[in-house]
N, C-alpha and C positions, 0 to 999 in steps of 0.2 A: 169382577169378573176378568177371566184371562186375556192376554191380551192375542193376536195371531200371528202366528208364525209361517214362514212359507218355508217348506223343506225343498232345495230346489235337486232335482233326481238328474244327474247327467249320466253316468252309467254306472249305476250302484242301484239297481232293482232288487233290492232285498231288506229286510229288517229286524237282523240280526248281523251282530257288527258293524251298524251301520252308524258312526260317530256322529253324523250331523242331525241325525233324528233322537239319536240319544240325549244329546244336549238341550234341542230344544223341547224335550219334552221333561228332564229333569228341572227346567225352568219353566212346567206347569204351563207350558203355552198351546195353544189350541194350532191344531197345524192345516198346511194347507198342502198337500203334498202336489209338485208341478213340475211336468216335463214338459221344454221348449225343445222343439224342433227348428234346431238353427244350423244347420248342416254348413251353410257359408258362410260362417265363424269356425270354420277349418280349414278356409281356403284351400288349397289343391290337394288336399287331401280328406277329402271327404268321403264318408264311408261306401264301400261298394258295393255291392247288389249282393254277396251272401250274407255280412256283415248286414244289410238291412232287412234281410228275412230274418236273421235271429233277432233283431231289434223289435220289429212286432208282435214276434212270438213272445218277444221277455216282457214289451210291455203288454201285454194281454194278460200275463201269465200275474204281473206286478198288479193289475187293477184288480186281478182275480184274489190277491191274497190281501188287497188291501178291506176290499169289500166282505170279507171276514171279518175287520175290525171296523166296520162299517163307517169307513174310509173310503175314500175316492181318489183319482188322481186325473188333475187337472191337464187337460194336453193344448200346450200352443204351437201357432207355427209364426215365427219372425224373431225377429232382432234378440236377444237373450236380455238386453239392457231395456230395450223400449217395452218388452213384455214382463218384466219384474217389474219396473215402475207402473205397468198400470195396473197389474193384480195390486199392487198393494195401495194405490188409488181406488181399487174399485172396494178392497176386500178391509182396506183399513191395517192392512197387516203394518206391524213395526217393526220387523227382522227377517233376515233369509239367510237361512245355513245351509252349506253344500258341500259335498266331500271333494277334494281338488283333483282335476287330472295335470297330466304333466305333456302334454302334446304344445310345443313352443307358440301355434298360434291359441291354443285354448288358454295357458299361462296366460298370453297379452290378454286374449278376453276378459278373463276375469279378475285380471291387475285393473281394468278399468272399472269392469261392472263395482268393484270392491270401492272405490272412488268416488264413484258415482255416485252410490246409493248412500255412501255416509255423507256426502254432500246433501243429497237431498232427505236426512234426517233421521233414514232407516240404518238400521245396526245389521252390518256382515258378519259373517261369524262362516270360516272354513276351517277343513279337517284332512287329515290323513286319514282315507279309505280305501285304498288301493293298493297300497303298497306296504312289507314288512316296513320299511322306512324311508323315507322320501330323500330324494337324490342330493340334495345338499347336507345331508346328517352324516354321511359316510367320507372322510376324506382323508389322506396322507397323514403323516405327523407333522407335515409341515404344511398344512391345510389345503393342498391342490388335489384336484381330482384324480381318480384311478383310470389307468388307462389298459390294464390286463386284467382280466378277470380274477386270476389266482391271488395274487396278495388283496383285492376286493373282498372276496370272501374267507381270506382268513382273517382279514380285522374285524369282518362280522362276527366273527366266532371268539373274538377279543371282548366285545360288546353286549351289554346283557341282552337276556333270549326278548325276541318279540313279545310285547305287551298281550296279556290274555285278551278273546274275544271278547267283545260286550253281547250281553244277552238281548234278543229282540224285549222291546217295550211290552209289557203287560197288560197296558192300556195305554189307546190311542185317544186324545181327545181331538175328534176332527172339526174341522172350522171350513168344510164345503161347501155348505148349504148354498143354493142360488148360486153358485159360479159356471158361469161358460165353458165348455169344453169340446173341443175340435172333437168329432169320430176319430179314430184310430186308423180304419180306413180310408180318411182323406189325407195320409199323409204320403199314401202313395209306396210305402216300404214294398209289397210286396210284387214282385215279377208279375208282369203284362204276357209277357210267356212263359208256361210252367214248365221252365228247367228244373224248377227246384222240388220235380215232385217224387224224388227220391229222400228227402230230406225229413219228410214229417216222421217216419217210420225208423229213423237214425237217431234224432235228437229230441230234446226234450228240455227246451229250454225253462228259465225260469228256476227262483231260489228252490222250490220242491224238486226240481229236476237234479240242479247244482247237488243238493245232498244226498240225492239217491245214487247218480255217479260217484262221490267221493265214497260212500258206503261201499260201492261195487267194487272199487280200487281199493280199500282197505282190505277188505275181503279177499278178493285174489291176487291182487298185483304189487301191493308197495313193496313186500320183501324179495321179490324177485325182479324187482323195477333196473337196479343194476344190471343184471343181464339182460334182462327180457326186451327192455326201452330198445333195443335193437335189431331185432326181428319184428319187422312191418308187418308179416301175415297172423301174429299173433295179436291179443290183449294186452299187452306188456308195457303200456304208458297211461296214462290218467284220463286222458280226455277231458279233463278241467279248464282248458283253455280259454274254450268258447264263454264257460261260466263264469271264469276269473275278470275277463276285458271287460263283459257288460255288466260285473259287479253283482251278481246271483250268489255271489259267494265271495269273503274275504279271502285274501293270503293268509291271515291270521289264524282264521277257521281253518284253513288246510295245516298251515304248520304245527299249530297243537294239536289237532286229529291225529297226524301223521305221529307227530312225538308220541302221544300216548300207548301210539303200538311199539316205540321203539324199544329196545332190549339193552340199550347200553346209554350212559349218560356219562357226561363229566362232572366236576364240581359247580360249575355255574347252569346247569342245564341242559347245555349242547350235546347232542348224540356225538360219542365217540369213533374214533375210523373203522373200528367192528359193528358198529350197528346198520341193520341192512337197509334202515329207511335214510342213511346219507345222502348216496345217491339221488333221491327224489328232492328232497330241502334244499341240494346244492341246486337244481333246477328253479326253486323260489327264487332265492341268490338271484342265480342269474337273470331271472326276470328283472331284478331290481337293479343290477348291473346295467341292463338296457337302456332303463328309464334315467339311469345316472350319465350314462353316454351322451342321451338326446338331452337332457336337460342343461349339460355340462357345454355340449356343442351341437345346438340346434340342425345346424348346415346339413349336417349328415342324413336326415331323409331325404337328401336331393344331392349333396354331393361329396365325394371321396374323404373319410375321416383324415385319410394318408393323400396331404397337398399332390404330392408328384403322380400320383393317379390320374389328374388332370388331364396328363397328357397322353394316357397312355391309347396307343393305339385300337379301338372298337370296329368292329363292322359293322356297318348297316345289313345284314343278313335277314332280310325279311321273310326268305322261304322256312330258313332255319326257324326262327321265332312262332312261325306260324304254326309249322308241323311241331315243333316242340308243345304249344298251347293245346292243339289238337290232340295229341297222345300219338302222334304219328310219326314218331324216329327214327323208327324202322332199330330203338334201341330198347330192346323187353322191357326192365327193372324203370327208363324212365317213362317210357309211355304207360306204364302202369298205375305209376304214381301222378302222372300228368289226371289220367282217367278218375282216378279215387278223386281229387279235387275236384276233379267238372260234374262229377256226380252226387259226390259227400258234403263239399263245400270243405274239408279238411284231406290233408296229407300226413303221413309218418315221418316223424323229425329227422329220423336219417336219410330218407326218401327225399324230403327238400332237400338238403346238401347236396345230397345228387345229381338231381335235376338242374340245381342252383351250378354248379361247378361244369354240367355238360355244356348248358347255354352259354356260361359265360367263359370257360376256358378251351371248351372244342368249337362251339360255335360263335366265340367271338364276339358275344352279343350283348352289347353295354347290360351291368346290371341293373339299371333302373328301369330297363324294359323288364325282365323278370320281377321286380319287386312291384311294379304298377299289377303285372297280370295277377301275383298273389293277392295285391291288395281287394282287387274286383271278387276275387272269388274264393278268400280265405273266410269262413263264418268268427274265427279267430285273428282276423288283421288285425294288429299292433303297429302303430307305427312304430313305435321303439324295438322292439323285437324284430319287425321284418326287416326295416335299415339293416340293423348290426349286423343280423344274420346273412343279408344278401350281401355286405360289404366282407362280411368274416370269408364267406366262401371264393369271395371275387377275390381275394387279399388285399384288399383297398381299404380295410376299416380298422377297427381298434381289436388289439389283439386277434389280429385276423390270422387265418391257417398261412403258411409259407406259400409263397407264390409259385414255389414247384410241388406244391401237394394239389395233385390233379384226380380228380376220383376216377377209379376205372371200374366201369359197372360191371365187366365182367366178374372182377375181385370183390366188388361189393355185392352180387348176386351170389359168388361161390361162398361168401362168410355169412350172410345172411338172412337169404332166401337160397340155400341149400337146394332145396327140392323142388323149387319154382313154385312152391302155391300159391303167392304174393302176384308174379307176375300170370299163372294162370287163372288167377279170380277176375283180373281187370284187364286181362289180354287174352278173350278166351277164346279167339283165334290160332293161338300158340300153345291150347291145353294137351295137344296130343303130341308135341314135341318131348321128347326124352330129357331130363332134368340134365342129362351132359351136357345137352346144346341150347336150354332154355334161355340162357341169357347172352349167346351168341349164336344164334339160328344163321344167321349168313355163312359159319363155320363147317354148318353141319351138309352132308351132300344131297346131293338131289332127292335119293331113295329115301333118305330118312326124312325130310322134309315133304314129300308125296306121302309115305305111309301116314305122315299127319295132317293131311291134306292143306299142308302148307305152300303156296305160291310166291317165293317173295318178288318184292312189286306188284302182284295182283289182290292178292286178300293180305297180304301183310307188306308195308314198308321195307325198303332196302333202304341202310342205314344213312341219314342224310346227312352225315360228317363222317370220314375217316376219323377214328378215335386215337390213331397211332398218328398220324400225317400232324392232325389240329393239337395234338398236344405236343408238340415239336414247335410246331408254329408258336403256339402260347408260351411256351419256354424263349424263345429266341426273342418275342416284344417283352415278358418282362426282363430278358436279359440287357435289350437295349435302353431299355426304362432306368433300370439300375444306374447302368453305364454312363447316364447324362446327367445324374446328380451332381 
């Protein structure tokens, strides 16, 4: 008789390239799929509202996928270790398999789980299913961590190409019969106030949704990604980030699917500099780099990577923060991004950098305030990416943007939203403003604004900050910080 094995699902709601599942199946074990809702284990970075919306629908889709294999997903709520031990006692399972996660709190939790299971006579088995390469496997020649992306990515291209993804098991022997499971709705993941009403038509959580999105990107976007990724009004990016975060697709699946479409490879199989798929593959490496930093310097989720920034003169400016959160700053490209975020749970990456720059370097609001808002409103909220991205823009992180690089909303608009299509979509009250003034309506004449039906300060706000004056103030504060070294 086959032994029972628990496959403990974290954020890996798929059957293809699921190393933990493949290992359990290879050992001819009956599988019990388990999801344990244990947000307290994530400590101060428990999933936000938008991520919980995705989690609910991802679990629903995963359960439906398992049903096709005559299996089911056991859902439990509580402490992970206690729940696993109880399940092993209930079922007679002698081993637990899972794919690793890399947030500091979850690393600490899983170490305790692994040790306690072993001491209880239960075999623990953990695998890499979330990254191309795990954070400790890429290092400088002297064994130390990388602090800059470019040499980190260069090292990637010196190593063997990522392994091919594993096939989904052809047959899964289920051991779920008679095991109690919490109803998904009892987890309370969906909002009580329907702010998510637009999400359903925009996203398709689940493994099949991820496959569809990947196919769309490969067919329409991967070759143009190097150029069109900077244009927020187009579909020039993959939009795979939430699927990746929830493990509905693995980075190895994406890597090799993109490589199959590549046209210029080096001897070791990597794309060469002329391959049009290279810019997107570098984004997958950037994702690994973010996890590399968080693993080696776990405090960067809350504290600046560059310690001198602990003394930076941030302001407590609630008016600016609240206007920024609502998309009412009076700066059109910023407001467009913040409204896109609120209405869709997602924001174009170039606009993420812009809105972060305006909040931290014009509003002089602490980067942690912005990171916290993104954490609650992004469906793809990743602690590694979110922390590194905010610190990069604020100038206090690893491989950070220089302190003097302060994004100009007007220049960004002129370069990447020249005709104002992105602004007009998300800030409809400015739809009639001529393209010449769409990114700086405060410079337009009253006659021009009147023809467009715009009255600044009434149906569209005046800028909450003076972009020129606050830029000078930020540079002065950065200067004082450097002089204090």
